[in-house]
MMTF fields as JSON, N, C-alpha, C and O atoms, coordinates in Angstrom:
{
  "mmtfVersion": "1.0.0",
  "mmtfProducer": "UNKNOWN",
  "numBonds": 395,
  "numAtoms": 396,
  "numGroups": 99,
  "numChains": 1,
  "numModels": 1,
  "chainsPerModel": [1],
  "groupsPerChain": [99],
  "chainIdList": ["A"],
  "bondAtomList": [4, 2, 8, 6, 12, 10, 16, 14, 20, 18, 24, 22, 28, 26, 32, 30, 36, 34, 40, 38, 44, 42, 48, 46, 52, 50, 56, 54, 60, 58, 64, 62, 68, 66, 72, 70, 76, 74, 80, 78, 84, 82, 88, 86, 92, 90, 96, 94, 100, 98, 104, 102, 108, 106, 112, 110, 116, 114, 120, 118, 124, 122, 128, 126, 132, 130, 136, 134, 140, 138, 144, 142, 148, 146, 152, 150, 156, 154, 160, 158, 164, 162, 168, 166, 172, 170, 176, 174, 180, 178, 184, 182, 188, 186, 192, 190, 196, 194, 200, 198, 204, 202, 208, 206, 212, 210, 216, 214, 220, 218, 224, 222, 228, 226, 232, 230, 236, 234, 240, 238, 244, 242, 248, 246, 252, 250, 256, 254, 260, 258, 264, 262, 268, 266, 272, 270, 276, 274, 280, 278, 284, 282, 288, 286, 292, 290, 296, 294, 300, 298, 304, 302, 308, 306, 312, 310, 316, 314, 320, 318, 324, 322, 328, 326, 332, 330, 336, 334, 340, 338, 344, 342, 348, 346, 352, 350, 356, 354, 360, 358, 364, 362, 368, 366, 372, 370, 376, 374, 380, 378, 384, 382, 388, 386, 392, 390],
  "bondOrderList": [1, 1, 1, 1, 1, 1, 1, 1, 1, 1, 1, 1, 1, 1, 1, 1, 1, 1, 1, 1, 1, 1, 1, 1, 1, 1, 1, 1, 1, 1, 1, 1, 1, 1, 1, 1, 1, 1, 1, 1, 1, 1, 1, 1, 1, 1, 1, 1, 1, 1, 1, 1, 1, 1, 1, 1, 1, 1, 1, 1, 1, 1, 1, 1, 1, 1, 1, 1, 1, 1, 1, 1, 1, 1, 1, 1, 1, 1, 1, 1, 1, 1, 1, 1, 1, 1, 1, 1, 1, 1, 1, 1, 1, 1, 1, 1, 1, 1],
  "groupList": [{"groupName": "MET", "atomNameList": ["N", "CA", "C", "O"], "elementList": ["N", "C", "C", "O"], "formalChargeList": [0, 0, 0, 0], "bondAtomList": [1, 0, 2, 1, 3, 2], "bondOrderList": [1, 1, 2], "singleLetterCode": "M", "chemCompType": "L-PEPTIDE LINKING"}, {"groupName": "ALA", "atomNameList": ["N", "CA", "C", "O"], "elementList": ["N", "C", "C", "O"], "formalChargeList": [0, 0, 0, 0], "bondAtomList": [1, 0, 2, 1, 3, 2], "bondOrderList": [1, 1, 2], "singleLetterCode": "A", "chemCompType": "L-PEPTIDE LINKING"}, {"groupName": "ILE", "atomNameList": ["N", "CA", "C", "O"], "elementList": ["N", "C", "C", "O"], "formalChargeList": [0, 0, 0, 0], "bondAtomList": [1, 0, 2, 1, 3, 2], "bondOrderList": [1, 1, 2], "singleLetterCode": "I", "chemCompType": "L-PEPTIDE LINKING"}, {"groupName": "LEU", "atomNameList": ["N", "CA", "C", "O"], "elementList": ["N", "C", "C", "O"], "formalChargeList": [0, 0, 0, 0], "bondAtomList": [1, 0, 2, 1, 3, 2], "bondOrderList": [1, 1, 2], "singleLetterCode": "L", "chemCompType": "L-PEPTIDE LINKING"}, {"groupName": "PRO", "atomNameList": ["N", "CA", "C", "O"], "elementList": ["N", "C", "C", "O"], "formalChargeList": [0, 0, 0, 0], "bondAtomList": [1, 0, 2, 1, 3, 2], "bondOrderList": [1, 1, 2], "singleLetterCode": "P", "chemCompType": "L-PEPTIDE LINKING"}, {"groupName": "GLY", "atomNameList": ["N", "CA", "C", "O"], "elementList": ["N", "C", "C", "O"], "formalChargeList": [0, 0, 0, 0], "bondAtomList": [1, 0, 2, 1, 3, 2], "bondOrderList": [1, 1, 2], "singleLetterCode": "G", "chemCompType": "PEPTIDE LINKING"}, {"groupName": "CYS", "atomNameList": ["N", "CA", "C", "O"], "elementList": ["N", "C", "C", "O"], "formalChargeList": [0, 0, 0, 0], "bondAtomList": [1, 0, 2, 1, 3, 2], "bondOrderList": [1, 1, 2], "singleLetterCode": "C", "chemCompType": "L-PEPTIDE LINKING"}, {"groupName": "LYS", "atomNameList": ["N", "CA", "C", "O"], "elementList": ["N", "C", "C", "O"], "formalChargeList": [0, 0, 0, 0], "bondAtomList": [1, 0, 2, 1, 3, 2], "bondOrderList": [1, 1, 2], "singleLetterCode": "K", "chemCompType": "L-PEPTIDE LINKING"}, {"groupName": "SER", "atomNameList": ["N", "CA", "C", "O"], "elementList": ["N", "C", "C", "O"], "formalChargeList": [0, 0, 0, 0], "bondAtomList": [1, 0, 2, 1, 3, 2], "bondOrderList": [1, 1, 2], "singleLetterCode": "S", "chemCompType": "L-PEPTIDE LINKING"}, {"groupName": "VAL", "atomNameList": ["N", "CA", "C", "O"], "elementList": ["N", "C", "C", "O"], "formalChargeList": [0, 0, 0, 0], "bondAtomList": [1, 0, 2, 1, 3, 2], "bondOrderList": [1, 1, 2], "singleLetterCode": "V", "chemCompType": "L-PEPTIDE LINKING"}, {"groupName": "THR", "atomNameList": ["N", "CA", "C", "O"], "elementList": ["N", "C", "C", "O"], "formalChargeList": [0, 0, 0, 0], "bondAtomList": [1, 0, 2, 1, 3, 2], "bondOrderList": [1, 1, 2], "singleLetterCode": "T", "chemCompType": "L-PEPTIDE LINKING"}, {"groupName": "TRP", "atomNameList": ["N", "CA", "C", "O"], "elementList": ["N", "C", "C", "O"], "formalChargeList": [0, 0, 0, 0], "bondAtomList": [1, 0, 2, 1, 3, 2], "bondOrderList": [1, 1, 2], "singleLetterCode": "W", "chemCompType": "L-PEPTIDE LINKING"}, {"groupName": "ARG", "atomNameList": ["N", "CA", "C", "O"], "elementList": ["N", "C", "C", "O"], "formalChargeList": [0, 0, 0, 0], "bondAtomList": [1, 0, 2, 1, 3, 2], "bondOrderList": [1, 1, 2], "singleLetterCode": "R", "chemCompType": "L-PEPTIDE LINKING"}, {"groupName": "PHE", "atomNameList": ["N", "CA", "C", "O"], "elementList": ["N", "C", "C", "O"], "formalChargeList": [0, 0, 0, 0], "bondAtomList": [1, 0, 2, 1, 3, 2], "bondOrderList": [1, 1, 2], "singleLetterCode": "F", "chemCompType": "L-PEPTIDE LINKING"}, {"groupName": "ASN", "atomNameList": ["N", "CA", "C", "O"], "elementList": ["N", "C", "C", "O"], "formalChargeList": [0, 0, 0, 0], "bondAtomList": [1, 0, 2, 1, 3, 2], "bondOrderList": [1, 1, 2], "singleLetterCode": "N", "chemCompType": "L-PEPTIDE LINKING"}, {"groupName": "GLU", "atomNameList": ["N", "CA", "C", "O"], "elementList": ["N", "C", "C", "O"], "formalChargeList": [0, 0, 0, 0], "bondAtomList": [1, 0, 2, 1, 3, 2], "bondOrderList": [1, 1, 2], "singleLetterCode": "E", "chemCompType": "L-PEPTIDE LINKING"}, {"groupName": "ASP", "atomNameList": ["N", "CA", "C", "O"], "elementList": ["N", "C", "C", "O"], "formalChargeList": [0, 0, 0, 0], "bondAtomList": [1, 0, 2, 1, 3, 2], "bondOrderList": [1, 1, 2], "singleLetterCode": "D", "chemCompType": "L-PEPTIDE LINKING"}, {"groupName": "TYR", "atomNameList": ["N", "CA", "C", "O"], "elementList": ["N", "C", "C", "O"], "formalChargeList": [0, 0, 0, 0], "bondAtomList": [1, 0, 2, 1, 3, 2], "bondOrderList": [1, 1, 2], "singleLetterCode": "Y", "chemCompType": "L-PEPTIDE LINKING"}, {"groupName": "HIS", "atomNameList": ["N", "CA", "C", "O"], "elementList": ["N", "C", "C", "O"], "formalChargeList": [0, 0, 0, 0], "bondAtomList": [1, 0, 2, 1, 3, 2], "bondOrderList": [1, 1, 2], "singleLetterCode": "H", "chemCompType": "L-PEPTIDE LINKING"}, {"groupName": "GLN", "atomNameList": ["N", "CA", "C", "O"], "elementList": ["N", "C", "C", "O"], "formalChargeList": [0, 0, 0, 0], "bondAtomList": [1, 0, 2, 1, 3, 2], "bondOrderList": [1, 1, 2], "singleLetterCode": "Q", "chemCompType": "L-PEPTIDE LINKING"}],
  "groupTypeList": [0, 1, 2, 3, 2, 4, 5, 2, 6, 5, 4, 7, 1, 8, 9, 6, 6, 3, 2, 10, 8, 9, 11, 5, 9, 9, 0, 3, 2, 9, 0, 5, 2, 6, 3, 12, 13, 14, 1, 3, 1, 13, 2, 15, 16, 3, 10, 3, 4, 4, 4, 15, 14, 17, 14, 4, 15, 10, 3, 18, 15, 9, 17, 9, 19, 1, 8, 10, 14, 6, 13, 2, 1, 1, 5, 2, 17, 9, 3, 13, 3, 3, 3, 8, 9, 11, 19, 12, 12, 15, 17, 14, 7, 1, 15, 13, 12, 0, 14],
  "groupIdList": [1, 2, 3, 4, 5, 6, 7, 8, 9, 10, 11, 12, 13, 14, 15, 16, 17, 18, 19, 20, 21, 22, 23, 24, 25, 26, 27, 28, 29, 30, 31, 32, 33, 34, 35, 36, 37, 38, 39, 40, 41, 42, 43, 44, 45, 46, 47, 48, 49, 50, 51, 52, 53, 54, 55, 56, 57, 58, 59, 60, 61, 62, 63, 64, 65, 66, 67, 68, 69, 70, 71, 72, 73, 74, 75, 76, 77, 78, 79, 80, 81, 82, 83, 84, 85, 86, 87, 88, 89, 90, 91, 92, 93, 94, 95, 96, 97, 98, 99],
  "secStructList": [7, 7, 7, 7, 7, 7, 7, 1, 1, 7, 2, 2, 2, 2, 2, 2, 2, 2, 2, 2, 2, 2, 2, 2, 2, 2, 2, 2, 2, 2, 2, 2, 2, 2, 2, 2, 6, 6, 7, 4, 4, 4, 4, 4, 4, 1, 7, 7, 7, 7, 4, 4, 4, 7, 7, 2, 2, 2, 2, 2, 2, 2, 2, 2, 2, 2, 2, 2, 2, 2, 2, 2, 2, 2, 2, 2, 2, 2, 2, 2, 2, 2, 2, 2, 2, 2, 2, 2, 2, 2, 2, 2, 2, 2, 2, 2, 2, 2, 7],
  "xCoordList": [21.28, 20.756, 20.139, 19.248, 20.605, 20.116, 18.831, 18.696, 17.913, 16.648, 16.726, 16.929, 16.567, 16.637, 15.252, 14.279, 15.184, 13.928, 14.087, 15.086, 13.115, 13.216, 12.972, 11.876, 13.992, 13.814, 14.199, 15.198, 13.405, 13.71, 14.216, 15.108, 13.648, 14.09, 14.049, 13.454, 14.681, 14.754, 13.445, 12.494, 13.388, 12.133, 11.723, 10.538, 12.68, 12.333, 11.96, 11.058, 12.651, 12.328, 10.949, 10.227, 10.587, 9.259, 8.16, 7.108, 8.384, 7.392, 7.316, 6.228, 8.46, 8.481, 7.738, 6.948, 7.993, 7.302, 5.805, 4.991, 5.447, 4.04, 3.317, 2.24, 3.912, 3.29, 3.218, 2.201, 4.303, 4.315, 3.282, 2.635, 3.128, 2.158, 0.726, -0.108, 0.443, -0.912, -1.215, -2.287, -0.247, -0.455, -0.617, -1.474, 0.194, 0.098, -1.238, -1.8, -1.752, -3.053, -4.154, -4.978, -4.164, -5.211, -5.116, -6.123, -3.911, -3.734, -4.136, -4.831, -3.703, -3.999, -5.478, -6.013, -6.137, -7.579, -8.342, -9.266, -7.959, -8.616, -8.354, -9.26, -7.11, -6.805, -7.591, -8.09, -7.697, -8.453, -9.918, -10.523, -10.485, -11.893, -12.058, -12.991, -11.148, -11.225, -11.074, -11.789, -10.151, -9.975, -11.193, -11.535, -11.845, -13.036, -14.156, -15.001, -14.15, -15.163, -14.658, -15.23, -13.579, -13.023, -12.657, -13.053, -11.916, -11.494, -10.518, -9.523, -10.813, -9.972, -8.606, -7.693, -8.443, -7.151, -6.062, -4.881, -6.423, -5.45, -5.227, -4.497, -5.824, -5.753, -4.312, -3.965, -3.464, -2.078, -1.24, -0.185, -1.688, -0.942, -1.316, -0.697, -2.297, -2.771, -2.062, -1.634, -1.947, -1.408, -2.576, -3.351, -2.688, -3.836, -3.522, -2.365, -4.565, -4.355, -4.055, -4.211, -3.631, -3.389, -4.662, -5.771, -4.497, -5.677, -6.736, -7.918, -6.345, -7.355, -8.226, -9.278, -7.792, -8.567, -9.356, -9.868, -9.457, -10.204, -11.683, -12.28, -12.26, -13.71, -14.002, -13.096, -15.216, -15.527, -15.241, -14.841, -15.444, -15.228, -13.757, -13.423, -12.872, -11.449, -10.921, -10.084, -11.396, -10.968, -11.437, -10.7, -12.652, -13.165, -12.354, -12.07, -11.983, -11.167, -9.808, -9.299, -9.223, -7.933, -8.084, -7.239, -9.144, -9.399, -9.623, -9.103, -10.385, -10.669, -9.382, -9.172, -8.517, -7.261, -6.36, -5.74, -6.292, -5.486, -6.068, -5.322, -7.384, -8.035, -7.737, -7.451, -7.803, -7.488, -6.04, -5.747, -5.136, -3.73, -3.537, -2.719, -4.284, -4.195, -4.683, -4.081, -5.753, -6.268, -5.311, -5.164, -4.66, -3.671, -2.486, -2.005, -2.014, -0.897, -1.285, -0.456, -2.53, -2.987, -2.972, -2.647, -3.318, -3.254, -1.833, -1.605, -0.877, 0.528, 0.97, 1.704, 0.53, 0.85, 0.243, 0.84, -0.926, -1.532, -0.638, -0.481, -0.053, 0.862, 2.074, 2.497, 2.626, 3.748, 3.307, 4.087, 2.077, 1.539, 1.481, 1.88, 0.99, 0.93, 2.323, 2.527, 3.273, 4.649, 5.216, 5.893, 4.946, 5.434, 4.789, 5.459, 3.495, 2.805, 3.384, 3.598, 3.64, 4.23, 5.613, 5.928, 6.43, 7.763, 7.674, 8.42, 6.777, 6.638, 6.18, 6.666, 5.253, 4.783, 5.897, 5.999, 6.722, 7.843, 8.812, 9.305, 9.08, 9.985, 9.352, 10.049, 8.049, 7.376, 7.419, 7.624, 7.228, 7.311, 8.724, 8.894, 9.729, 11.11, 11.441, 12.125, 10.967, 11.2, 10.503, 11.042, 9.302, 8.571, 9.308, 9.403, 9.83, 10.553, 11.855, 12.291, 12.462, 13.736, 13.544, 14.468, 12.359, 12.102, 11.725, 11.48],
  "yCoordList": [-9.313, -8.179, -8.68, -9.53, -8.163, -8.582, -7.844, -6.646, -8.571, -7.98, -7.774, -8.725, -6.545, -6.235, -6.327, -5.779, -7.014, -7.171, -6.44, -6.624, -5.616, -4.966, -6.009, -6.1, -6.78, -7.899, -7.589, -6.923, -8.074, -7.997, -9.353, -9.443, -10.391, -11.746, -12.559, -12.139, -13.708, -14.546, -15.26, -15.146, -16.001, -16.667, -17.758, -17.91, -18.507, -19.567, -18.982, -19.48, -17.935, -17.285, -16.631, -16.604, -16.106, -15.488, -16.535, -16.257, -17.724, -18.804, -19.24, -19.484, -19.338, -19.713, -18.67, -19.023, -17.393, -16.326, -16.33, -16.029, -16.665, -16.738, -17.808, -17.564, -18.992, -20.098, -19.775, -20.023, -19.22, -18.866, -17.783, -17.822, -16.836, -15.761, -16.282, -15.872, -17.178, -17.756, -18.491, -18.33, -19.309, -20.051, -19.089, -19.303, -18.034, -17.077, -16.37, -16.167, -15.993, -15.309, -16.242, -15.847, -17.466, -18.418, -18.69, -18.64, -18.978, -19.31, -18.144, -18.341, -16.933, -15.794, -15.415, -14.964, -15.589, -15.313, -16.33, -15.966, -17.594, -18.619, -18.354, -18.475, -17.992, -17.673, -16.455, -16.431, -15.44, -14.251, -14.554, -14.017, -15.408, -15.797, -16.584, -16.343, -17.526, -18.308, -17.416, -17.583, -16.478, -15.564, -14.664, -14.317, -14.285, -13.441, -14.181, -13.564, -15.535, -16.343, -16.855, -17.789, -16.25, -16.572, -18.051, -18.689, -18.59, -19.985, -20.178, -19.462, -21.145, -21.393, -21.956, -21.92, -22.463, -23.017, -21.947, -22.281, -20.685, -19.599, -18.89, -17.9, -19.359, -18.652, -18.528, -17.531, -19.528, -19.48, -18.487, -18.055, -18.126, -17.22, -15.757, -14.881, -15.484, -14.119, -13.451, -14.114, -12.145, -11.364, -11.01, -10.098, -11.738, -11.577, -10.568, -10.399, -9.898, -8.977, -9.775, -10.996, -9.102, -9.812, -10.521, -10.068, -11.63, -12.427, -11.649, -11.984, -10.63, -9.884, -9.008, -8.531, -8.797, -7.972, -8.801, -8.252, -10.093, -10.929, -10.618, -10.659, -10.315, -10.255, -10.535, -10.436, -10.874, -11.262, -10.167, -10.461, -8.897, -7.825, -7.666, -7.525, -7.69, -7.524, -8.73, -8.582, -9.902, -11.094, -11.028, -11.41, -10.547, -10.388, -9.334, -9.51, -8.25, -7.218, -7.766, -7.408, -8.625, -9.231, -10.111, -10.077, -10.894, -11.737, -10.888, -11.216, -9.81, -8.95, -8.286, -8.165, -7.852, -7.221, -8.226, -7.887, -9.45, -10.48, -10.815, -11.046, -10.843, -11.101, -9.992, -10.259, -8.758, -7.621, -7.678, -7.389, -8.051, -8.184, -9.247, -9.074, -10.341, -11.393, -10.877, -11.178, -10.115, -9.585, -8.559, -8.498, -7.756, -6.793, -7.54, -7.183, -8.574, -9.364, -10.059, -10.18, -10.516, -11.129, -10.102, -10.441, -8.86, -7.805, -7.551, -7.308, -7.606, -7.448, -8.613, -8.419, -9.81, -10.967, -10.827, -11.283, -10.206, -9.974, -9.057, -9.264, -8.044, -7.162, -7.934, -7.726, -8.822, -9.64, -10.638, -10.989, -11.09, -11.975, -11.238, -11.783, -10.011, -9.224, -8.945, -8.977, -8.672, -8.458, -9.719, -9.636, -10.871, -12.137, -12.441, -12.911, -12.173, -12.395, -11.48, -11.913, -10.222, -9.287, -9.761, -9.722, -10.205, -10.695, -11.912, -12.013, -12.82, -14.032, -13.675, -14.253, -12.732, -12.323, -11.665, -11.874, -10.88, -10.244, -11.298, -11.183, -12.312, -13.368, -14.184, -14.611, -14.407, -15.13, -14.317, -14.883, -12.998, -12.159, -12.195, -12.265, -12.146, -12.163, -13.502, -13.525, -14.599, -15.91, -16.007, -16.61, -15.42, -15.448, -14.63, -15.045, -13.471, -12.622, -13.265, -13.037, -14.057, -14.685, -15.841, -16.193, -16.436, -17.583, -17.18, -18.036],
  "zCoordList": [-24.498, -23.767, -22.462, -22.477, -21.362, -20.057, -19.712, -19.958, -19.15, -18.729, -17.223, -16.469, -16.797, -15.375, -14.748, -15.267, -13.646, -12.914, -11.589, -10.895, -11.235, -9.927, -8.837, -8.284, -8.54, -7.635, -6.207, -5.939, -5.325, -3.907, -3.449, -2.605, -4.006, -3.709, -5.006, -5.998, -4.978, -6.162, -6.445, -5.672, -7.557, -7.924, -6.937, -6.641, -6.431, -5.468, -4.113, -3.44, -3.721, -2.451, -2.51, -1.513, -3.679, -3.784, -3.66, -3.084, -4.185, -4.029, -2.571, -2.051, -1.915, -0.502, 0.339, 1.214, 0.071, 0.797, 0.491, 1.365, -0.731, -1.121, -0.314, 0.23, -0.24, 0.5, 1.991, 2.638, 2.529, 3.946, 4.252, 5.298, 3.362, 3.579, 3.544, 4.352, 2.618, 2.557, 3.853, 4.436, 4.305, 5.547, 6.725, 7.582, 6.776, 7.871, 7.911, 8.987, 6.757, 6.701, 7.206, 8.031, 6.713, 7.128, 8.629, 9.334, 9.115, 10.527, 11.428, 12.425, 11.083, 11.944, 11.92, 12.933, 10.794, 10.759, 11.605, 12.333, 11.512, 12.337, 13.826, 14.65, 14.165, 15.564, 16.041, 17.166, 15.177, 15.551, 15.797, 16.725, 14.971, 15.165, 16.461, 17.227, 16.701, 17.941, 19.168, 20.156, 19.104, 20.238, 20.42, 21.55, 19.336, 19.437, 20.17, 20.818, 20.056, 20.752, 22.086, 22.648, 22.608, 23.93, 24.081, 25.057, 23.136, 23.197, 24.35, 24.464, 25.197, 26.367, 26.002, 26.827, 24.816, 24.414, 24.403, 24.491, 24.298, 24.222, 25.552, 25.596, 26.622, 27.902, 28.397, 29.031, 28.116, 28.579, 27.773, 28.238, 26.59, 25.729, 25.919, 25.316, 26.729, 26.92, 28.091, 29.036, 28.013, 29.124, 30.028, 29.739, 31.115, 32.007, 33.105, 33.492, 33.607, 34.728, 36.0, 36.015, 37.053, 38.322, 38.796, 38.513, 39.518, 39.918, 40.701, 40.623, 41.444, 42.208, 41.304, 41.73, 40.061, 39.127, 38.109, 37.134, 38.322, 37.373, 37.446, 38.522, 36.331, 36.19, 34.72, 33.892, 34.379, 33.0, 31.976, 30.85, 32.365, 31.387, 31.019, 29.843, 32.026, 31.706, 30.94, 30.05, 31.274, 30.544, 29.094, 28.185, 28.876, 27.514, 26.753, 25.568, 27.42, 26.77, 26.347, 25.285, 27.164, 26.817, 25.587, 24.692, 25.535, 24.357, 23.103, 22.036, 23.221, 22.065, 21.577, 20.37, 22.501, 22.101, 21.369, 20.361, 21.876, 21.207, 19.837, 18.886, 19.731, 18.445, 17.451, 16.284, 17.906, 17.04, 16.572, 15.412, 17.47, 17.096, 16.017, 15.114, 16.106, 15.087, 13.732, 12.701, 13.731, 12.468, 11.859, 10.638, 12.7, 12.2, 11.599, 10.523, 12.288, 11.76, 10.459, 9.556, 10.348, 9.098, 7.966, 6.828, 8.269, 7.263, 6.792, 5.608, 7.711, 7.332, 6.456, 5.487, 6.79, 5.957, 4.558, 3.583, 4.448, 3.128, 2.302, 1.099, 2.938, 2.214, 1.682, 0.545, 2.507, 2.043, 0.98, 0.095, 1.061, 0.031, -1.303, -2.332, -1.288, -2.518, -3.074, -4.287, -2.199, -2.626, -3.278, -4.303, -2.696, -3.246, -4.596, -5.516, -4.713, -5.986, -7.055, -8.188, -6.711, -7.663, -8.113, -9.303, -7.17, -7.513, -8.43, -9.405, -8.124, -8.942, -10.349, -11.321, -10.473, -11.806, -12.614, -13.822, -11.952, -12.647, -13.182, -14.304, -12.384, -12.849, -13.968, -14.889, -13.904, -14.998, -16.291, -17.365, -16.205, -17.392, -17.98, -19.197, -17.113, -17.588, -18.262, -19.285, -17.704, -18.315, -19.659, -20.587, -19.786, -21.043, -22.097, -23.252, -21.704, -22.642, -23.12, -24.248, -22.263, -22.626, -23.591, -24.324, -23.601, -24.485, -25.85, -26.701]
}
């Protein structure tokens, strides 16, 4: 009797997605925190206004927007992390039932 698993990806792919999601969440949260503190290491990655419009407030707004984007992306990675954990648990249950 075959046991059907509502699978989106295989057992090895779910582990790979799990590891990638954990790394993505950690990396994006750290980047978001660094951007919130206006880390100069990210200045080349930001979309800056034209040079005649440079002032501290607009530069701070650009950093805050990039930080918010990192936190939103980390939230999306959390959703994929939960999906990967669910897939892995389903495969573990199926392996247990087969034994």
